[in-house]
N, C-alpha and C positions, 0 to 999 in steps of 0.2 A: 715311633719307638715301639718294638714288639712288646706285647703285654704278657710278661712272664707269668703273672698270676691270673690271667684271663681263662676263658673257657678252653677246655682241651680240644685239639683239632680232630681227634678220632674218638668215636664211641664215648664211653663213660669212664675211660681209664683215668688215673690220677694225673694232675698237672705235674710239671717238673718238680722233683723233690729238692733240687739244689742247683744253683748256678753260681759259679765262682769266677771272679775277675782277678787276674794275676798280672802283676807288673813288676819288672825289675829294670829300673832306669839305666843302670850301668851297662847291661847287656842289650838293652833295647827291647826286652821281652814285653809283649802285650798279648795276653792270651785269655781265652774264656773256656772254662770247663762246664759242661751242662750234664747233669744226671737226671734223666727222665724218670726211671723207675729202677728200684732194686727188689721188686717183688719176687723175682726168680733167683736173685743172687747179686753179687757185685756187678756193677755196670761195666760194660766193655764197649769200646769204640775207638776208632783211630783219631789221630791228630792231623788236622788239615792246616797246612802252612800256605797262606794265600794273601795276596795284596788287596784286601777289601778296601772299598772306597770310603767306608766309615765304620765306626763302632756299631752303629745300628744295623748295618748290613751283616757284619760279623755275628752279632747276637742273633739275628733272625736265622742265619744259616745254622749256627750251632744248636739252636732250639729245634729246628726241623730235623737236623741230622741225628740228634740224640733220641728224639722220639722214634724216628725210623729204625734206629738200632734196637730199641726195646722190642719192636714188632719183629724185626729180623731175627734176633736172638731167640725169641719165643718160638717162632716157626721152624728155626733150625734145630729145635729140641735141646738147646743149651740151658744149663742152670745159671744163666747170666742175665742181668738187666741191661738197660740201654743207657749209654752215655756217649759223649763225643767232646772233642776239644778243637778249638781253632787258635792258631797263632797268626796275628795280623802282621803281614810283611811280605816281601818278595824273597822266596827261598833262595833264589839265585844270587842275591846280593846281601841279604840281611842275616841269613842263617850263620850261626857260629857255635863253637863248643860251649862258650860261656852261656849263651842264650838257651841252648838245649839242656844244659845242666841246671840252669835256674828253673826252667820249666819242670824238670824232673823233681826238683825240691817241692814245687807246688803240688804235683801229683802225689808225691809221698805224703804230704801233709793231710791228704784225704784218707790215709790209713787203710787203703784197700777198698774203699767205696767205688773207686774208678780204676780200671785197668786201661792203659793206653796202648796204641799200636800205630801202624803206618796208615797214611791216607794220602790225598793229593798233596804233593810238595814235601813229603817225608818218606824216608826209606829205612830199610832194616839197619843200615849203618848208623842212622840218626838214633834209632831206638837203643842201640848199644851205648851211645853217649848218654841218653836219658837214663839208662839203667845204672849208670855209675852213681846216680843220686837217688835211685828209686827202685823198689822191689816189684812194683806193680806194672810191669812192662812186658808186652808180648810182641810178636813180629820181629824178633831179633835175628841176627845172622846165624847161619848154620854153625859157623866157627864158635859162636857163643852159646850153642845149645838151642838155638831158636829154629823157627820154621822157615826162615828166609822169606823170599818174595811171596806175599800172599796173593798176588795176581795170578799165580799158577792155578790154584783151586777156585779163585773167583771166576776165571774164564771157563774152567771145566764145569762149574755149577751152572753158569749161564747156558752153556751148550746143552746140559741135561734138561734145563727148563725149556729150551727151544725144541728139543726132541719131543717133550711132552706136548707142547703146543702143536707141533707138526702132526702128532698122532691124533690130537683132538680135531684138527681142521681137515687133514688129508688122509687120515686113517693109518699112517705108518710113522713110527718114531725115527724118522731120518730126514735130513735136509738134502739128500741126493737129488740133483736136478732142480732144486729150488734156487731162486735168486734172492740173496741176502745182502742187505745194505748195512755196513758197520760204520756208524758215525763216531769217529774217534778211535785211532789205532795206536794208543799209547800203551801203558803198562798192561792193561787188560785186553784192550781191543785187538792188539796184534796177536795175542795168544788165542783169542776167539777165532780169528781168521785161520789159524793153523788147524783148529778142530774142524772148522767148516770145510776147508779144502780137503782134509783127510776123509771127510764124510761125503765128498762129492758135490758140494754146493758151489754155485756160481756166486762170486763175491764182488760187491761194489763197496768202495771205501771213500772216506774223506776225512781230513783233519786240518786244523789251522796250522799245524806244524808240518812244513814240507819235508823235514828230515824224517818224521815218523812215516809219512807216505812213502818216501823213497826206500826206507828200510823194508817195508812190506813188499813193495814192487821188486826189490832186489831178490827176494826169496820166491815171490809169486808174480812173475811178469804178466801173467794172464789176468790178474785182478784188474777190474775197471776202476777208474778214479773219476769222481765228480767234483765240481768246483767247491761246494760248501754244504753246510747242513740244510740250507733252504732248497738247494737242488736235490739233495738226498731224499727228503720227504716227498718230493714230487716225482721221483724216479719210479718206474714200474718195478716193483719189488713184490716178493712173496712175504718176506720178513724184514722188518725194520729193527735194527739193534742199536739203540742209543747207548754209547759207551763213553761219552764225554761228561760235561757237567749237567746238572739237573734242569728241569723246566722245559724240556724239548717238546713235550706234548701239551699244547696250549690252544687257545681259541683261534690262532692263526694257522697252526700246523695240522690240527686234526681234520679240518674240512678238506685239505688237499692231500692228505696222506693216501698213498696208493697201495700200501701193503695190507695184507690180510691178518698179519700177526705182528705184534710189537713185543720184543723180548730182548732186553739189553742189560748192561752192567751199571749204567749210571744210577746214582741215587736220586730220589725225589723227581722222577720223570714227569709226574703229573703236576702241572703248574699251579693248579688250585683244585679244591673239591668240586666235583661235577664233571671234570674232564673224563673220568672213567665211564660215566654214563654216555657221554657223547661218542666215545669210542665204541661202546656196545651198540648204540643206536645205528652206527654206520657198519656194523657187522665185523668190526675189528677185534680180534682176540688179544687182550692185553695180559701178559704174564707179569704179575706184580713185581716191581723191581727188587723190593727188599726180600722177596722169596728167592728169586733166581740168582741174585748176586751174593748170596750168603756163604758161598764157598770160601771166601777170604776170611770171614770171621770164624768159620769152622776151623780153618787152618790155624789161625793164630790162637784161638781158644784152646786148641789141643796142647799148646805149650804149657798151659797151667798145670797139667798133670804129667808133663814130660813128653815132648813131641815125638809122634810116630806118624810118618807120612802116609803109610798104607792105611792106618786107622782113620786118619783125617780124610783121605780120599774116599774111603768107603762111606763115611758119613756124608760127604759132599755129593756122592752119587745118589743119595736119597732125595736130593732136590727134585729129581725126575718124578718120584712117587708123590712127593708133597705137592708139586705143581699140578699133577694129574688130579689129586684129591681136591685141590682148590677149584679146578675147572669143573669137576663133577658137582661139587657143592654149589657153585654158582649157577649151574644149569638146573639143579634140583630146586633151588630157592628162588630162581628167577632174578638174580642180582648180578652185577658185574663182578668179575674175578677179584678186583681190588677190594670190594666190599666183603666177599667171602673170605679172603685172606685176613682182613682185619678182624672179622668175627672169630676165626680160629685162633689168632694170636691173643686176642682179648680173653677168650675163654681159657686158654692155658695160663695166662698171667693171673687171672682171677682164681682158678681152681688150685693151682700150685701155690700161688701167693697166699691163699687162705690157710694152707697147711702150716705156714710159718707162724701162725697164731697159736699153734699147739705148743705149749711150754715143754721144753726138753730139759 
């Protein structure tokens, strides 16, 4: 069982402030909402709807994801803390209006300490249903005044981070002529392929969903397909872009990874602390996931003050400069980029969070 009150995973930042277990037997809702930090403002993070094998597995995931959101929001320059929610179940068979509305009631009960949005297994249309019971919802459909599909700026931001990595390694902020492997071509991955092809990259893809692969191949028949994630990490690549679930960089994959750069959209790509050093020791430049995939949260966060796509895209374009800054800091301090990113995020949470102690 994860130790909610145990030592923090990163740095010296506070432990989780609040973890809420939510159940509505009539609709079948079983959800967990985790608030890691509100030092910068209300916590914001998506709702993941996933068929976890156990409550322990769901809890471990929501704790990791909410902590990652605190760091992501901090480096995105948002005045928002980190939170996340998971709903236990199969979204294809268990999701219902009653369940989503029940979930909305629980989010509302937190009175603004947590803003929810889309994640794996949930969509903008689902957020519209949640919003019928709750004011603290982002990622809604355009028809309801929302930002719509947050994968648009997530993919855009990852591409900006990848450009920064290319400049650091090869001297030019472009992927033209580079061989990029995209593992997972779902909501975000297929949009990343579009950016890469427009930039002139050669693209290799894989996905457990054959329909997702077929969709990309229909638009880009020149894209190469490999069998699975195991084959992807062993393929001769310049850039490896994990865009599926987390944990893809681990003790088994890092030693056989052929790419010189890792930059993708998946959350929690490092399976455990220490993997970032193993990547650095092998000469692999790792673009911290929560930095480069923050375009989505930038997009949905913009809804809070009234969504404007151009404003949100301009802010997401800043991921390029933030990523370059992290690579430079890592080089100056002789640490892996993941460590440099953590330090920057913790510094902002500490400095800005301190100001909240000034009585107004």
